[in-house]
C-alpha positions as CSV (number, residue, x, y, z in Angstrom):
1,X,23.8,80.1,-42.6
2,X,20.0,80.0,-42.0
3,X,19.3,80.2,-45.7
4,X,21.9,77.3,-46.3
5,X,20.0,75.2,-43.8
6,X,16.7,76.0,-45.6
7,X,18.2,75.0,-48.9
8,X,19.3,71.6,-47.5
9,X,15.7,71.1,-46.2
10,X,16.4,71.8,-42.6
11,X,14.4,74.0,-40.4
12,X,17.0,76.6,-38.9
13,X,14.7,77.2,-36.0
14,X,14.8,73.4,-35.0
15,X,18.5,72.8,-35.7
16,X,19.6,74.2,-32.4
17,X,17.4,71.7,-30.5
18,X,18.6,68.9,-32.8
19,X,22.3,69.9,-32.2
20,X,21.6,70.1,-28.4
21,X,20.2,66.6,-28.3
22,X,23.2,65.2,-30.3
23,X,25.7,66.9,-28.0
24,X,23.8,65.9,-24.9
25,X,23.7,62.3,-26.1
26,X,27.5,62.4,-26.8
27,X,28.5,63.6,-23.4
28,X,25.7,61.8,-21.3
29,X,28.0,59.3,-19.8
30,X,30.8,61.7,-18.7
31,X,32.2,61.3,-15.2
32,X,30.9,63.7,-12.5
33,X,34.2,65.5,-12.3
34,X,34.5,66.1,-16.0
35,X,33.3,69.5,-17.2
36,X,32.0,70.0,-20.8
37,X,32.1,73.3,-22.5
38,X,31.5,74.4,-26.1
39,X,32.8,77.1,-28.3
40,X,30.5,78.8,-30.8
41,X,33.1,79.6,-33.5
42,X,32.1,82.0,-36.4
43,X,35.2,81.1,-38.4
44,X,38.9,81.5,-37.9
45,X,40.8,80.8,-41.2
46,X,43.6,83.2,-41.9
47,X,41.8,86.1,-40.1
48,X,38.6,85.5,-41.9
49,X,35.2,84.8,-40.5
50,X,32.2,82.7,-41.8
51,X,29.2,83.7,-39.8
52,X,27.6,86.7,-38.1
53,X,24.7,87.6,-36.0
54,X,23.8,87.7,-32.4
55,X,23.1,84.8,-30.2
56,X,19.4,85.8,-29.6
57,X,17.8,83.2,-32.0
58,X,19.6,80.2,-30.3
59,X,20.1,81.6,-26.7
60,X,17.3,79.9,-24.9
61,X,18.1,76.4,-26.3
62,X,21.8,77.0,-26.1
63,X,21.9,77.9,-22.4
64,X,19.0,75.8,-21.1
65,X,18.7,72.7,-23.2
66,X,22.4,72.0,-23.9
67,X,23.8,70.1,-20.9
68,X,27.2,71.7,-20.8
69,X,28.9,73.6,-17.9
70,X,30.2,76.5,-20.0
71,X,30.3,78.4,-23.2
72,X,33.1,80.1,-25.0
73,X,31.4,82.9,-26.9
74,X,32.9,85.3,-29.5
75,X,32.1,89.0,-28.6
76,X,35.1,90.6,-30.2
77,X,33.3,92.8,-32.7
78,X,29.7,93.9,-33.8
79,X,29.1,90.7,-35.7
80,X,28.3,89.0,-32.4
81,X,25.4,91.2,-31.4
82,X,24.6,92.4,-27.9
83,X,25.0,90.7,-24.5
84,X,21.3,90.6,-23.9
85,X,21.1,86.8,-24.7
86,X,23.1,86.2,-21.6
87,X,19.9,86.8,-19.6
88,X,19.0,83.2,-20.4
89,X,22.2,81.7,-18.8
90,X,21.0,79.7,-15.6
91,X,22.9,79.7,-12.3
92,X,25.7,77.3,-12.3
93,X,26.8,77.7,-15.9
94,X,29.9,79.8,-17.0
95,X,30.2,82.1,-20.0
96,X,33.7,82.9,-21.2
97,X,33.5,86.3,-23.0
98,X,35.8,86.2,-26.1
99,X,36.3,90.0,-26.1
100,X,39.9,90.0,-27.5
101,X,40.3,89.5,-31.2
102,X,42.7,86.8,-32.5
103,X,42.3,88.2,-36.1
104,X,43.9,91.6,-35.9
105,X,47.0,92.8,-34.2
106,X,45.5,96.0,-32.6
107,X,45.6,95.5,-28.8
108,X,42.3,96.2,-27.0
109,X,42.6,98.8,-24.2
110,X,41.9,97.6,-20.6
111,X,39.3,100.3,-20.3
112,X,37.3,99.1,-23.3
113,X,37.5,95.5,-22.2
114,X,36.3,96.4,-18.7
115,X,33.5,98.5,-20.1
116,X,32.3,95.5,-22.1
117,X,32.5,93.2,-19.1
118,X,30.4,95.8,-17.2
119,X,27.9,95.8,-20.1
120,X,27.6,91.9,-20.0
121,X,27.2,92.1,-16.2
122,X,23.9,93.8,-16.8
123,X,22.6,90.4,-17.9
124,X,24.8,87.8,-16.2
125,X,26.6,88.1,-12.7
126,X,30.4,88.6,-12.9
127,X,30.8,85.3,-10.9
128,X,29.5,83.5,-13.9
129,X,31.9,85.2,-16.4
130,X,35.4,84.8,-17.5
131,X,37.6,86.6,-20.2
132,X,39.5,85.0,-23.1
133,X,40.5,85.7,-26.7
134,X,37.5,85.1,-29.0
135,X,39.0,82.1,-30.7
136,X,42.3,80.5,-31.2
137,X,45.2,82.4,-32.8
138,X,45.6,79.6,-35.3
139,X,42.7,77.2,-36.0
140,X,44.6,75.8,-39.0
141,X,48.2,75.4,-40.2
142,X,47.8,78.6,-42.1
143,X,47.3,80.6,-39.0
144,X,45.9,84.1,-38.7
145,X,47.4,87.4,-39.8
146,X,48.6,88.4,-36.5
147,X,52.2,88.5,-35.3
148,X,53.4,86.4,-32.3
149,X,54.4,89.6,-30.5
150,X,50.8,90.8,-30.7
151,X,49.4,87.3,-29.6
152,X,51.6,87.6,-26.4
153,X,50.4,91.1,-25.8
154,X,46.8,90.1,-26.1
155,X,47.2,87.1,-23.8
156,X,49.0,89.3,-21.3
157,X,46.1,91.8,-21.6
158,X,43.6,89.2,-20.9
159,X,45.5,88.3,-17.6
160,X,45.7,91.9,-16.6
161,X,42.0,92.6,-17.1
162,X,41.0,89.4,-15.5
163,X,43.1,90.2,-12.5
164,X,41.6,93.7,-12.3
165,X,38.0,92.5,-12.6
166,X,38.1,89.2,-10.7
167,X,41.3,89.4,-8.7
168,X,44.3,87.0,-9.0
169,X,44.0,83.3,-8.0
C-alpha cells in the first residue's frame, strides 16, 4: 500500500494526516449526541485480505488527530501487529478489538480471547475497550467462506467473552 502511494506521487507518511483532515471536515457539523467511529479495514472479499502491517506508523495521527469517538480495529491475526500502538489512545476514546475472525470458521477459544484482551490492557484501560469480530461476515454479495452456523457461534463467543470480561449490561 505504501509503495502504491509513492507510485501515485503521494507521501505515505503524510496521507494519514490528509485523511484525518478530510474525515474531520466531513463530520465537523455532527450533533453533540452523535458518535462517530471508524473501521480500519484490511480487506474482506471472499475471505481474502488486501493489506497487512501494524498500526504503529499511523497510530499517533489516527488516535490523536482524527476527531472520532471510537475505532474498530482488526486484530484477528498476526497481520495486524502488536497492541503497543494502543498506548497513543487518549482518554475518552474507545477501541473495539476485532479479535474474532470473520474469514475462517474455526472458533476462537474463550481463554485465547481473554489472553489477548489482557495483552491489549497493558496499553489501554479495559474501560476503553470492547470486543467484536474483526470485520463483517460479508462485505459484498459474494460473502466470506464461513458457514452461517460458524458465524452464529462466533457472535455468541463475543457475547460470552464480553460478559466475562466486562460483565453483562
